[in-house]
Structure formats: C-alpha cells, structure tokens
N, C-alpha and C positions, 0 to 999 in steps of 0.2 A: 221702808219695810225691814224689819229685823230678820236676819237669816234664821232658818229653821235648824235646830239641833237634831241631826239625823242619827239614828242608831243602826249601825251595820250589823245585820243578824248573823254573826259568826257563830259556828257551832263550838261547843266546849273544847273539842279535840282539834280545832283548827287554829294554827298560828297564822296561817295565810288563807284568806278567802278569795277565791277566783270566781267571778260571775261573767257569764256570756249573755249580753243583752241583745234582744231582737224585738224591738218595740216600735210603736207608732211615733213616740216622742221620748226624749230623754227625761229623767226625773226632775220634776219641778217641786217647789220653787227654789230659789237660791238657798243653799244649806251648807252645813259644816258638820264634821264628825271627828272623833278622836283618832281614827285610823288614817295612816298614810295611804294615798290612792295613786295608782298608775292606771291610765286609761289609753287604750289603743282604739281609735275610731275606725270601724270597718265600713260603715255606711252612714251618710248624713253630713249635713253642713249647716252652718248658722253662726251664732255668736256665742262666745264663751265669756262669762262674767267671772272675774276673780277679784275679790275685794272691791276696790274702786275702779278697776280696769275692765275694758271690753275689747276683745280681739275676735277676728273671724276664725272659725275652725272648719276643717274639711276632712274627707276620707284619707286615711293613711297616717294621720298625725298622732303623736304620742305626748301625753301630758302627765305631770306629777303635781300632786297637791299635798302639802304638809298637814300636820295635825291642826284641826280647828280652823282651817283656811276656808272662808266662804267662797262658794263657786257654784256654777250651774251651766250646763250646755243647753242652748235654746235653738231648736230647729228653725231653719230658714222658712221652710214650708210646713207649718204646723199641720199635723194629720190628726183627725179625730179618732179616738180609741175605737178599734174594731173596724176601721175603714178598709183594712187590708193593704194599705200603702205604708209599709214599714220603712221609715227613714232614719232609724236610730239603732244601729248595730255597733256593738263595741265589746271588747274584752277588758274588764276592770279587775285590778288586784288590790286587795286591802290588807293591811297588816299594822300591828302596833309598833310605831317607830321607836318608842322608848325601850321596848323589849329588845328590838334589834340593835339599837345603839349600845345598850348595856352589854349585850352578848359580844359585841365587837370592840368594846372599850380597850381591852388589853391586847389587841391585835394591830400592830403598827401598819401592816399591809392593807388594812381596811380603812385607813385614814380618809381616802378619797370618797368612800361610800358615806362615812359619817359627815363629811363636809357637804356632800350632795343632799343628805337628809336635812341638814341645817339650812341650806339654800331653798329648800322646798317651801319654806314659809311664805315665799313670794309667788309661788306657782311657777312651774318650769315647763317649757316646751322643748322637746328634743329636736335638734337640728335635722334638716332634710337629709344630709349625708349619712346620718346614723339610723334613720328610720327603718330601712329595709332589714338590716341585721337584727335590730331589737324587736321588730314586729314578728319575725320568725320565732324568736325565743319566747315572746309573749303568747303566741298562738299555740305553743306546745304545752304551756303551763296547765290548762284545764285537764289534760290527759295524764298528768303526773300525779303520783301518790305521795302523801306524807313528806318524808325527808327529801325526796327528789324535788318536790315543789319548793322546799326551802332553799336547796342548792341552786335551783333554777332562778329563784328570785335574786339571790346573791350575784349570780352571773349577770343578770339583767342590770342590776344596780351598778355593778362594776363597769359594764359596758357604757352605761349612761354617764358615769363619773369621768370617763375618758373623752367625753364630747367637749371639745374646746369652743363650741359655738352654741352652747345652751342659751335659750332666750328666757329671760325673767319677765313674767307677765305683769306683776304688780310692784309698785314702788313702796307700798305701805306694808304689804304682807299681813300676817295674822293680827287682828285688832287686839288691843290690850285687855279687852273685857275677859273675864273668866267665864267658863261655861256655867250658865245660870241654872241649867236644868240637867240633872243627872239621871233623868228617866227612871225613877225608882219603880214605877208601875210595870214598865215593860221588862225591866231587869228581873223583877219578881216572877213574871210570866216565863221568861227564858229559863230561869233556874228551876221553876216548877216542872216545866216540860222535860228538861234534861234529866230530872230525877224520876219522873213518872211516865215516860213515854211508852213503857211496856204495858201500862194499864190503860183502861178505857178513859179517855179524856174528852169531855163534852165542852162545847162552846159556852154553855150556860155556867158550867162549873168554873171555867177559867175567868169568865167575866165577873163572877161573884167574888173571885179571889182579889180583884182590884176595885171592887165596889162599883161596877158599871153594868149597864144593861148589855145584853149580847149585841144589839145593834150598834150602840155607842162604842163598845169595845172593838168591834170589827173595823169601824172607821178609824179609831185611834191607832190600832195595831198597823193597819195598812199605811196610814199617814206617817207613822214613826219608823217603820221598817221597810216600806215599799214592797211588802209581801202580805198575802193574806195569812191569817193565823193557820188555816188548814194546810197551806203550802209549807209553812215553817215546821209544823208538826210532822208532815210527810218527810221533809228533809232530815229532821232529827232521827226519825225511825229508820230511814234508809241508810243514813250514816252508820247507825249501829249495826245494821245488817251487813254492810260492807266490811265493817271491822270483824264481824264473826266469820264471814266468808274468807277474809284474809288469813284468819287463824287456821283455816283448813280442818277444824275439828267439828264443824257443824254442816249439816246438809241444808238444802234450801228450805225445807219445811220447818226445821228447827230455827233457822234465821227468821223466818216469817213470824212464827208465834212468839219468839223471844223479843221481837221488835214492836210488839203491840198490835199485830194483825191477827185476825181470826179467819181470814179468807185468802187462799193462795192466789186466786185470780186477781184480787185487788192488789196484793203484794207485788206480783209480777208487773202489773200495769204501772204502779207508782215507782218501782225500781227502774223500769225502762225510762220513765219520764224524767227521773233525776240523773241517772248515769248514762243514758243513751244505750245501755246494754241490758240483756237479760241477766239474772243471777248466774246462770251457767257460763255465759260469755264473760262476765266479770271475773269469775273464778279462773277460767281458762287463761284470761289475759294476765292474771297474777302468776299463774304457774309458768306461763311463757316467759315472764320477766325474771322469775327466780331461777329458771333454767338457762 
C-alpha cells in the first residue's frame, strides 16, 4: 500500500503548528508530509510504523519524523470513533525543516540542530533519560505565542541534539521517490479561505472552486487534512481575531465582525473551542505577558 501524502493545515501566519490530539485512535493510514514532526505521546500504546520498520510505542515517549518520511502510530486496542474510550493523546509540533535549516545555516552554534534534522530522515526516538525534560518543554509550547513558540522549538531541538543515546528507527529512511502529489486542489482552498475569511463562505461555493460536489469535497478535505472544512475555517477566523486582540486597538465586537462572524455568541463559542479562553481572558493573558 502506497503511503498517503498528507497536508498539514498550517495557517498562513504560522511558522510552527502545534496540535494537541485527544482522539479514539491516531491518524490512519501510513502517511508522509513535507513538515518535520515532533510527537510526545501522552496516552496510548501500540505499534509505530516508520518506512520499513515497526517498533512498539507507549505513553511518555517522544519521536521525530523528517520531511516526507512515511509513518503511522497504530493503537494496540483500536477504539471505535465516538466510543468514549480515548486512547490517543499527544502533543505534535510541525514545521518546515528547510526554512529552519536555512535560517540556521550561518550560525555555527546551531550545527548540532542541523545535524539532528538531517538524521530525522530515519525517524528518531528520544532516549528515556531525556524524555522528562523535553516533555515539560513540549507541554508548554501550545500556550506560547508567535516568536516565543519559535524560541521554544529551538530550545527543544537543542536539548534533543545533546541526547547521546538517540534511537534511529529505520535503516532506509525517506524513500527516493519524489512527492507525486502536490495537492493543488487543497492548496487552492487554503489560499481562498485565507484571503476571504472575513466574507461569507459556503461549502457549496468552495466545493465548486475545485469542481467537486459538497459531499465529495467534505470527504476529500477531511482525508487530506484530518480536519473538517468548517473546523479549518473556524481556526483561520479565530487566528485573525487573536491577531486583532493582540494589537489592542480592537474591541471584542470589532474582532468578531472583522473575522467573518455576524453573531457574537457564535464568535465566543468558537473562540473558546480554539484557544481554551474567552476573548477577554485572551487579551488579559497578553497584557499580563507584556507587563
């Protein structure tokens, strides 16, 4: 079976994408993507497939996957969706490794990080003695904003690069095949949403953009991004609202209507679901940080 080329739905203003998974099962099937991935397993156990290799994984472990490296976490006790028995919890970080390597190219002190990124083509498991320290740093990333998240990532990579007992999972690493599919349809949708999120966007309208029926488009988008289209649209709009709140020149109502919402109640509900805070709590947390 050929691995699936997966599209990580990073927002335009995101250099680093941090996702907190709380699922019945980890994402299937075996897949690869252009982004470097770091995953901390918070709950779950089973088998990890990396290229031609298979190893067991369990709670507390940390893994690195380089660009285009096929991989998948498979739960030991598969839970049916909606069963309420979540056995797949993790924090995962995604970023463009080429961008990071280019940024560090002329920094001699970053040689160890660049070497770690090169080694990630084989899949890497962090040794047990380093897990606790790096786990704490990874757990803090979701609450960091913009540049702090970037600095946090560099700190994590630097700590991992000092691990003298890293385990390399695959002996083959990234296959020699080039990426056959560049996902032009979903990229077109991403670009359209980022440019028009402040306007009314219907599912029928976006499906027509890529010459699909709404039903077929919904299946395609979920399969390629592991998100529903409605969830992606919500995240783009709330990201814009967060940017406006950060500027401190807009009140909650202005952020709501400037982000494509025409209902404050809906806006508050979606804001809380994405950030875990109300708009007021978010602004207060920003003021607390700046002070």
